[in-house]
N, C-alpha and C positions, 0 to 999 in steps of 0.2 A: 331398718331390719333385715329387708330381702339378702342383703350382702355380707350381712354378718350369717344367715341362715347358710350362706354357701362355704360360707369361710369355715362355717364347723365340720362340714362334710367332704374338705376338701384339707383341713387339719389332720380328720382320720387316713385321708391316703396318704400323704406327706408321714405320719406316725407308722402307716403300713409298712412301705415301702422302708424305711428305715429300722425295722426290728427283726430278728433272727428268726431262722427259719423252725413249721413248725407242718403239722399237716394240715391241709385244705378241705373244703369239703368237697365232695364228688360229684354234685350234681352239675354239669354241663350238657352243651350240647343239643338235638334236635329233641330229646326227654329227658324230662327231668322227673325224679322218683323222692319223694319224699318222706321217710317212714313218721310213727308218733314219736319218737325221741326229737328227732331234729325239726320237725314241726311243735312242736313242746318250748324248748330252747329258741323259737322267735317269738316266746309270746306277745299272738296276736291273741284279740279274742272274739273273732268271727271266719268263717271260710275265706269270703271279700278280700279283710284286711291283708291275707298268706295269699291269696292267690297276685295280689297287686306288687308282692315283694320278689314275683317270678319275674324276669326280662322278657319283654315282649309280651305280658296279661294284663289286661286292664279289666277288672271285675268292677262291678256296683252292686245295688243290693237288689237286681232283678235280670241282671244281664251281664257276660264275660265275652269279652274278644282276644282274639290271640294275633299280633301281627296288623291289627287293625281291621280284622275280620269276623264276624260275628255269628259265622258259620259255624259252632263249636258244639261241639256231641257231649253232654255230662251226662255220668252213670255214678249211680253209687248202689254197691253190689248189684249190677247189672240191670237195676232199674233207672232209666230215662228218668233225668229233673225238668227238662225241659216240657214247659208248659204250652200243648198243643194248640189252649184255650187263646193263648197270646197274640198278639200282635210282632211282634218282634224278637219270638222266639225267647221268649224270658224264662230264668232261670230260677226254680223256686228252691235257694237257699235254705229257708225254713224249715225244709226236713235233711238236713245238714246237722249232727252235734259234731263240730268240733272237738270236744273232748272223745268222742267216740271212734274218732278218726284211725286205724293203724295205717294206710298209709292213702298216699294223692299222685297219681302219673301221670304227668303234664307229655302229649305226641303235637310239637307242633308240626303246622303245615300237612295236615289229610290224615286220615286212618279208617278210611271208608272201607278196604277190605274186611279188615276183622269189626268195624264194628259200624257200618252204614252210610247212611244217608245222612246229610247236612253237621259233616266233619271235614268240610271243605277248609276251616279254621284250624282244627287239631280236634283232640281229643281228649279228655278231663275223666280220669278212672278214680274214685273214690272207694275207697273199704274200710267198711267200720269192723272193729276191732272183735275178736273172739269174746266168747263171755268165758276166761279162764280164770278168773279169781272175784272173791269179795273184794267190793270197794266202793268210795261214796263220794260225792265234792257237794257243795254250797257258794252260791257265788252271787252276789248281789252290786252293781253299780249306780252312781247317777250320775250327773252333771247340767248343763245348762238347759235352753229350751226347755226345761219340764225336762227332762228325759230321766226313764228310771228303768232298769234291766233286772232281775232276776232268771237264777236257774242254776238245776240242778242234776246228778245224775248218779244214779246206783246201779251195783250190779250184785247179784252172786252167783256162785257154784256149790254147787248140792249133791255130789253124787256125777251121776248122768247129767242132770238137768242144769241147764244155765240159764238164770233171767235176767234183764236188765232193762233199765225207765231212765227215759229223760228226759227233759221239760223246760221250755223258758218263757218267760212272758216282758213283754218291753211295751213304753208309751213315752211316748214326746210328743210338744205341742208344735214341732218341727219352727222353721225358719220365714215360712213366706205366711199369710193368707190363706186359709184351709189346709197350710200344708201339715196338720197332723197325722196320725198314727197309732193303731195299736196292733201291736203282732204278737201271735200267743205260736207256741210248737209243743208235740209230744211224741213221744216214741217208746215201743215195747218192743224185745226181742227175748226169741224163747228157742233153745238145741236143745236136741235131746242125742250125748253120745255114748251109747253103750257098749264099749269098744266089743266086747266076747261075741256084738248080734251083728258089726259093721268089720270082722276081719274077710270074710268073705267077697268085701267090695274091695279090696287089693289096699299094700302101703298108701298109697295118693288121697282114701277114704276121707272126704270129709262128712262129718255131719249133718243130718238138717237144720238149718238155721229160719227160721221165720220170723219177720220183720213189720211192724207196721208201722207209719209215719205219718204224722196228719200237722199240718200248719194252716193258719188264720190268718189274713191282713185285712184289716178296716183301718181306711184313711182317707183324706181330701185330695180332690185332685182341681190341684191349686193352677193349672193350665202356664199355658204361653206368656209373660210380660206383657207382648201387644194384643193377646186376644185369652182373660184372664177367665179362670171360672169359680168363681169365689163359695160356690154353694154345693158344688161335682165332689160327689163319694165315690167311692168306692170300693169292692170287697172280695176277695182274692182268697179262695178257700181249696186247700190241695189233701189227698190221701194216700197215700201206698202202702202195696201190699208188695212183698218178696220172700221167692221162698228159695233157697239155693242149699244143691246139694254135689257134692263128688263123689265117686262108684264106680268103679271096674275101668276106669278111665275117662268114664264120661263126666265134663260139666255142664250140671243143670243151671239157666236161670227164670226163674216165672215171676212175673210182676204183673202187678194191677197197680195203673193208678188213674185216679179221677181229679177232675181239674171243675171247678165255677168260678168264673166273673160275670159280677152286680157292674152295673154303671149306673149313676143316674144323677142328670142336673137339670133340676126343676127350670132353672133362667130358659132353657133353649127345651124342654118338655121333651126330654132325651130319656130316655130307661132301657139298657140294653141288660138282656144276661145270656151268656153261652156258658155250657154244660160238656166238658167231654172227658168220654174215657178210653183207656187203653189196655187191650191187654194183650201181652208178651210172651212168648216161647224160647228161649236161647240157648240153642244144644250144641258142645262145643268136644271133639274130642283128636286125638291124635293118633293117627296111625302109621305101620310100619309096611311101606308096598315093593314087589320084585322092582328091585333097578331101582326106582325112586326113592326110595326109603322111608324117612319120617314125611310125613304129611300134617301138617296143623289142617283143620277145617272144623268146618261148622254152620249151624240152620237155622234162624230165622222167619218167626213169623210174629205178626201184629195185626190187629186187630181194631179199628178206632170208629168210636159211633161219639156221635155232638149232634145238640137240639140246643135252639134259644128262641126265644119271644121273635127277633129280626131272621133265624136262620132257617131254611127251612131242614128236616133231619140229615144228617150225612152220616154215611155209614162205607168204611173203607177199610180195604186188608193190601196187606205189604207182604211180599216173600222173598228171602234173598239165602243163597248159599255161598260157600267161600271154598276157597282152601288156598294155601300156603306152603312153601315152602326155602328150606333156607340151606344153600351151599356156602359151605368152608372150605375155601381151595388145601390144599396140602402143599402146595410147591409156595403159594407167595399168603403176604397176610391176607387176603381180601374174602372179606363176607357178601354174598348175595343171598335177597330177598326176595322171592317172586309171588304174587300171590295176583288171584283173579275172583270176583266175585259179581254174582248174577242177581241182578232183580225184578221184580214181577211187583208190577200196581195194579189195580183195582182203577184206577184211577188215569192212570199214564203209558207210555209206550213203554216195553222192556228196557233195561241198558246193564251195562255190562260196566264195572268197574277194574280195569287193572292195575300193578301196584309193580314198580321194580324201585330197590334200596340196594343201594350194595354201599359197604361200609371198608376201610383201608387202615390200618396202623400198625401202626410201628414204632416202637419206645414211648416218649410220653406224646406223637401225635398223632391223631384222626383222622381223617378225612372222608366226608359220607354224603351222599349223592343221593335222590331222590326221585321218582314224576309216581304222581299218584293223578287218578279222574276221581270226581267225587259227584254226585247228585244233592243238590239241593232243593225240597220240597216245600211249596208253600204254605203256610200256613190255614187252618179252617179261617182263622178268624180273618186274616189276607183276605182271604175269596171270598167270604161271606160277611164276615159282618159290619155293622154301621152303629157308629158314634156319632159326635157331635162335630169330627173332624174328618171323619173317615167314610166314603162311600165303596161300597161290595164292589169287587171283581170277578166275577165267577168264572171268570177263563184264564185267571194266573196261569202259567205254566213252573215245571220244574228251569234247574237254574244248571246248569253243564258245567263244573270248574276242573279245571288242568291244573295241576300246581307242578312245578319244579323246584329243586333247593339244592344248592354245593356248598355244605359248612368244612368249616375245620375245627377242632379243637387242642390246644397245645399247655402242656404243664410245667411248665423248663421245672420248676420250683416246686418244694414238696408244699409250702404255701402258697404259690400262685398255682392259679389257672386262667386260661385265657378263649376265646370262643366266640367263632364271626359263622353267621351263615348269609349268606345270597339269595332271596327266595322273587319267585314270581308267578303269580296267582289269576290264570286266566282265566274269565270266567262269561259265561252266554247265556242270554238272557238273564242277564240280574235281577232281581226285584229290588225293586226301590220305590219308598213311600214320595209320591209328587204333590207338594202343596201348593193349592191356587192362592188368589190373590185373595181371595175371601177366608184363609185359613181351614182349610176342607180342601182335603185331598184323597187320591187312594194308592193301591201297589198296585205297579206297571210292570213288566218285562222289558228293558231299558236297550236291550242288544249286547254288545260287548262291551267289558269292561275289564281293570285287569289292574291287581294290587301287586307292586317290586319294590324291592327295596334291600337295607342290610340290618340284621337282627348280632348285636354286637354284646358284650359284657366279659368281665372280669372278675375273678373272687380268688378274692384276697385275704387270709386269715395267718399271720406269721405271729401269734401268740393263743393262746386262750380267753385271752381277754379281749381281742378284738377281732373284728373282721370288716371287712368292707366289700363291696359289693357292686358297682355302677356297672352304668348299660343303657347303652343307646340304641334305636329305632329311629333309622328314615324308611319313611315311606311314601311311595308313588303313585295315588287310586286317583285313576282319570279311566272320565267316559270313553270308549274309544270310538263311539259315531258322532259326539259330538265336540270330543275332545276338550271338554271342561271337566272342573277335579267335580269324585266325587264330595258326597256332605259328610260331615262328619267324623272325616278323617286328618289326621295332622299329618303335618311333611316329616316334622321332627319331633321326638320324644326319648327326653330323658330324665332317667331316674340313677340314687343311688342313696343305697340301704348303709348305715354303718351299726352296729352293736357294739357296744361298752361291757365287757363285764367288772367293775375294778376289785369287788371283794365277791365274795362266794355268798349263794344264793338273791346278789342282785344283778338287772341287767335294763342297759338304757337302749335307748333304738333310736334313730333321727333317719326319716326319709324325706330325702329334696326330691321336687317333682318341676318340670320342665316341659311344655307340652306349647309349639307354637299354633299361629292361627289357623283357622278350620271354617269355611265353608258352611252354612248352616242350613242350606235350602239348595237342589240340583239343579237351578241354575244360574248358581255364583252368584247372586246379589248380594248376599248378606251375611257379614264373620262374625263369629266370635273372636274375641282378640287372644295371642297370643296369653299365657299366665307363669307365674310359677307358686309353687305350693311347699311347705313346713311342715310336716309332720312327726310330732313324738310320740314314744312309749315307754312303757316301762316296769319292771314288776320286781317285787324282792321278797322272798320265802322267808321264813322262818319257822323251820318243825314243821308243821301242816298248816299254817298260815299264811295265805299270801295278801300282799297289798298291791294292785296294781293299779296304770291312767292311761288317757291317751288325750292326745292334744292333735288336731284336726288344721288345717290350714293356721300354723300359729301364728305366720304376720298379716293374718286379717284380710290380706288378698279378695277385691273383688273382681271377681270372673265369671264367664259363663262357661257350663259344660259345653261339648263337640256339637249336640244336637241345638242349643241356643239358652237352654232351660240356667236361670242363675245357679251357682252353686254354692254350699253355705258357707256363710260364714266363719271366722272361728269359734271352734267347737271343743268343748271338752268333759271327757269323762271319768272318775275315781270309784275306784269298788275293792269290796274284800272277797276273801273266800277261804274256805278253810277244806282238808282232803282227809276224810274220814277213812 
């Protein structure tokens, strides 16, 4: 069965290379940009599924990494989706409605100058749709493990007013003892655009848009196989409010986000709770200066507070200011991007983050090089939170990351594009969870580590009914002080996504994944073996009705995630939807 799965995707490559040429998808290189039309054509059901189709990106229910680096900044309309109350900088995907995404941009390998701290792995920028018309949709799906999910979206444009609502609820028994989960999400958006009142703001003005998003997850915490927690329960809650306005050349994003985490394990008599909130102001503008020309600049201020039953009250602030300049050479097809950001913290030393990017392009060939420096700050939970498996470390310091990359992309044919990037990420004082023999550990600064490798992929679209995108990532992840391999970092990762559209309205997709073995602890004494998976998805649309399905781990492989937790067996979901 395993060989059959790979044969299916290999057949797609043979068909692609033997077919006549038509236009190919344009996303390649260090930046990937998808609009709502392209996202819709992929027929995915969640943001995580969408991200897992991107070469070098791996997303789970609460995390994301780019080229093995989990320090990724994620924004929704300028609001950070990183849970400051989590231990692993978890991402609150529950605040995102897939149907409401207007565009998704991924910047690989850093973005500290424009987007701030904790972006040494990259940046994901999600923009929601404007409320520009009246529409609605309703979906329902069910599957094994007693899984069911329903979601609804509706928007209405009435004169200058625009309103939109979205909601979702899912429930599953899970695949392990105490692995059940319930998750709910609700969102509301309001915009007001009387054109006559905003003419003074300039042609680039955008009416103010207020968005409120709420998500809650209740689930069991099964624990590691060696240290099961059959009665542990957790509850995560997130509330986000954002206000965006562009006027007179200024782009303003004001956001407030609150997180709450509760954990209870009666077997170990452990109950912990942590609540945090962050208020952020992000202001940007492009100025034209004598001799220098156009300069992109911005100011950022963030205030964070947290408290919990095992945590002393936390009150922290950060301030950032940045400037970027793009130079386009007249005599050479060369573009330079120079940037500098200054960061001031209430808890850490002031830091500067420089950035230099160069791009050279001629015809169908493009070469890119970049140098960036980034700060990765420890989370509140890493420093102060205590659970059955983690003790606090208030003295935890900031990571200092330096990124180098050199990439090339080439499109020799209209239907074929190729891209490869070599990267090196050097981290000083890397934050790593160190688990002891009793299963209890804490986060520590490990000294110097590096993530180096190559990220390569092909994009083949010879005819409108076929697309094939294989990708490969080679990663070397080493603690330079000890010479040991970093945990949860596979050396080899291969993905291949095949999409077929044999008839109008029908899309069938197949994704094959291979991951090499990984160490599951910092001492390199335990491993998770290599694994192969094959996932299927599809959708058939008739008029306004949709029928869709997804099968994960089709071959029912028994394997472990990189952190040593068992992965789910074969799961399947089928559903129906209607667009009003």
